[in-house]
C-alpha positions in Angstrom: 137.1 95.5 102.3 134.3 97.9 101.6 132.7 95.7 98.9 128.9 95.9 99.3 126.9 92.8 100.3 123.6 91.7 98.8 121.0 89.5 100.5 118.1 88.0 98.6 115.3 87.1 101.1 112.9 84.5 99.7 110.2 82.2 100.9 112.4 79.1 101.0 116.0 80.4 101.1 118.0 83.4 102.1 121.0 83.9 99.8 123.9 86.4 100.1 127.3 87.3 98.7 129.7 90.2 98.4 129.2 91.9 95.0 131.8 93.4 92.6 129.9 96.4 91.3 132.2 96.9 88.4 131.6 93.4 87.1 128.0 93.1 88.2 128.7 89.7 89.7 129.5 87.9 93.0 132.9 88.8 94.4 132.8 85.4 96.3 130.6 82.4 96.1 127.2 83.0 97.6 125.9 81.3 100.7 122.4 80.0 101.1 120.6 79.4 104.4 117.0 78.0 104.7 114.4 80.6 105.5 113.2 80.1 109.1 109.7 79.2 110.1 108.0 81.4 110.9 109.9 84.0 108.9 109.3 86.9 111.3 111.6 89.9 111.0 113.5 89.0 114.2 114.1 85.4 113.0 115.2 86.6 109.6 117.6 89.1 111.2 119.3 86.3 113.1 119.9 84.5 109.7 121.4 87.7 108.3 123.8 87.8 111.2 124.8 84.2 110.5 125.1 84.8 106.8 127.3 87.9 107.2 129.5 85.8 109.6 130.6 83.8 106.6 132.3 86.9 105.1 134.2 88.6 108.0 136.4 90.6 105.6 133.4 92.2 103.8 132.5 95.4 105.7 130.6 97.4 103.1 126.9 98.4 103.1 124.3 95.6 103.0 121.3 95.6 100.7 118.4 93.3 101.4 115.5 92.4 99.1 112.0 92.0 100.6 108.9 90.7 98.7 106.8 93.6 99.7 106.3 97.3 99.4 109.2 99.2 101.0 109.1 103.0 101.7 112.0 104.7 103.4 113.1 101.4 104.9 109.7 100.4 106.3 107.8 97.4 104.9 104.2 98.1 104.1 102.9 94.8 102.6 103.4 91.1 103.2 101.5 89.2 100.6 103.7 86.1 100.7 105.7 86.6 104.0 104.9 86.7 107.7 102.3 89.4 108.6 104.6 90.7 111.3 106.6 92.4 108.5 103.9 95.0 107.9 105.0 98.3 109.6 108.5 97.0 110.4 111.3 99.5 110.1 113.5 96.9 108.4 116.4 99.3 107.8 116.6 100.0 111.5 116.0 96.5 112.6 118.7 94.9 110.4 121.2 97.8 111.0 120.9 97.3 114.7 121.0 93.5 114.5 124.0 93.3 112.2 125.9 96.4 113.2 126.1 97.2 109.5 124.7 99.9 107.3 121.6 98.1 105.9 119.2 99.2 103.2 116.0 97.3 102.2 114.5 97.3 98.8 111.6 95.6 97.1 112.8 92.3 95.5 111.5 93.1 92.0 113.0 96.6 92.2 116.4 95.0 93.0 116.2 92.7 90.1 115.2 95.6 87.8 118.2 97.7 88.9 120.5 94.8 88.2 119.1 94.2 84.7 119.3 97.8 83.8 122.9 98.3 85.1 124.4 95.0 84.1 121.9 92.8 82.2 119.4 92.8 79.4 118.5 96.5 79.6 122.1 97.8 80.0 122.6 101.1 78.1 118.9 101.4 77.3 117.3 104.8 77.7 113.6 105.7 78.2 111.2 103.6 80.2 112.1 100.0 80.9 109.6 97.7 82.7 111.2 94.6 84.3 108.7 91.9 85.3 109.4 88.7 87.2 107.1 85.8 86.4 107.0 83.4 89.3 104.6 82.7 92.2 103.3 86.2 91.5 104.4 88.9 89.2 106.9 91.4 90.4 107.7 94.6 88.5 110.2 97.4 88.3 109.8 100.7 86.5 113.1 102.3 85.5 113.3 105.5 83.5 116.7 106.6 82.2 118.3 104.4 84.8 116.3 105.9 87.7 114.1 103.5 89.7 110.4 104.4 90.4 109.9 102.1 93.4 107.1 99.8 94.4 105.2 99.7 91.2 103.5 96.4 92.1 102.1 95.9 88.6 101.3 92.3 89.2 98.3 93.5 91.2 96.6 95.4 88.5 93.0 94.4 88.0 92.5 93.1 84.5 89.2 91.7 83.3 88.0 91.5 86.9 91.0 89.6 88.2 94.2 90.4 90.1 96.6 90.1 87.1 99.1 87.7 88.8 96.3 85.3 89.7 95.9 84.4 86.0 99.2 85.4 84.4 101.9 84.4 86.9 104.0 81.3 86.2 102.3 79.7 89.2 98.9 80.0 87.4 100.4 78.3 84.3 101.6 75.4 86.5 98.5 75.2 88.7 96.1 75.1 85.7 98.5 73.0 83.6 98.4 75.5 80.7 100.5 74.9 77.6 102.8 77.7 76.4 100.2 78.9 73.8 97.4 79.2 76.4 99.6 81.0 78.9 100.9 83.3 76.1 97.3 84.5 75.5 97.1 85.6 79.1 100.5 87.2 79.0 99.5 89.1 75.9 96.5 90.5 77.7 98.7 91.5 80.6 101.5 93.1 78.6 99.1 94.9 76.3 97.5 96.5 79.4 100.9 97.7 80.6 101.5 99.1 77.1 98.3 101.1 77.3 99.2 102.5 80.7 102.9 103.3 80.3 104.0 103.1 76.6 107.4 101.6 77.6 110.4 101.3 75.4 111.4 97.8 76.6 110.0 94.9 78.6 112.5 92.6 80.3 111.0 89.3 81.3 112.6 87.7 84.4 111.8 84.9 86.9 112.9 81.3 86.7 110.6 80.7 83.7 112.6 83.2 81.6 115.0 80.4 80.8 112.2 79.0 78.6 111.7 82.4 76.9 112.0 80.8 73.5 108.8 78.8 74.2 106.5 81.7 75.0 107.9 85.1 74.1 107.5 84.6 70.3 103.8 83.8 70.9 103.1 87.2 72.6 101.3 89.7 70.4 102.8 92.9 71.9 104.2 95.9 70.1 106.9 96.8 72.6 110.3 95.1 72.4 110.6 92.2 74.8 113.8 90.4 75.9 114.5 87.8 78.6 116.4 88.8 81.7 120.1 87.7 81.8 121.1 87.8 85.5 118.4 85.4 86.5 119.1 84.1 90.1 121.9 86.5 90.6 119.7 89.6 90.0 118.3 90.0 93.6 121.7 89.8 95.3 123.4 92.0 92.8 120.6 94.6 92.7 120.4 94.7 96.5 124.1 95.4 96.8 123.9 98.1 94.1 121.0 99.7 95.9 122.8 99.7 99.2 126.0 101.1 97.8 124.1 104.0 96.1 122.0 104.7 99.2 124.9 104.8 101.6 
């Protein structure tokens, strides 16, 4: 079948599944394979081949998330992955390795696309900023449904710090901050985004979004804020959507 396939490449696991683009959900149960060490592009490509082998009847385009800046299929940053990724034409590498039509997209951008098409921001016009609060802060800028890629808003300098070093969920855990103390930092972060972009909506993703009731009400921000709804499915679904529309 020509159903698109999404792959979410993370630091500990590589997850993939065929995606039903009408439903915005997995068409079959996803498969997870442990990320190789070292996670070089060549080693990860081998895992992709193995992963796709679990779904021999799925022949559609393949979307892949990468935690880095991606321009025209080439990876330009590698903050939390193997340095060998920098300068790699990932579209070409994975297309040749798998024999499939592969399109690579920044991981936060993929999550943003999924939330706008199927999740918390579905049907919303104007500027939506999707942020993922995790080890770092990922971001996706989407205006009237059109992605502005590679925004990397987690790396804004705020009060002399890289924003994600103080406001990411990892900072909350590392410094053992309570929800109120972390919310103060998040307020500073999101107010900065408000000044720069005047968005219509913030969507808050990442694993910590399941605790949104603990911290979102504490943020003093003018823009409407809602938790993401696709959560762990967003990367796979968004990658498949990106690939289908790029093919």
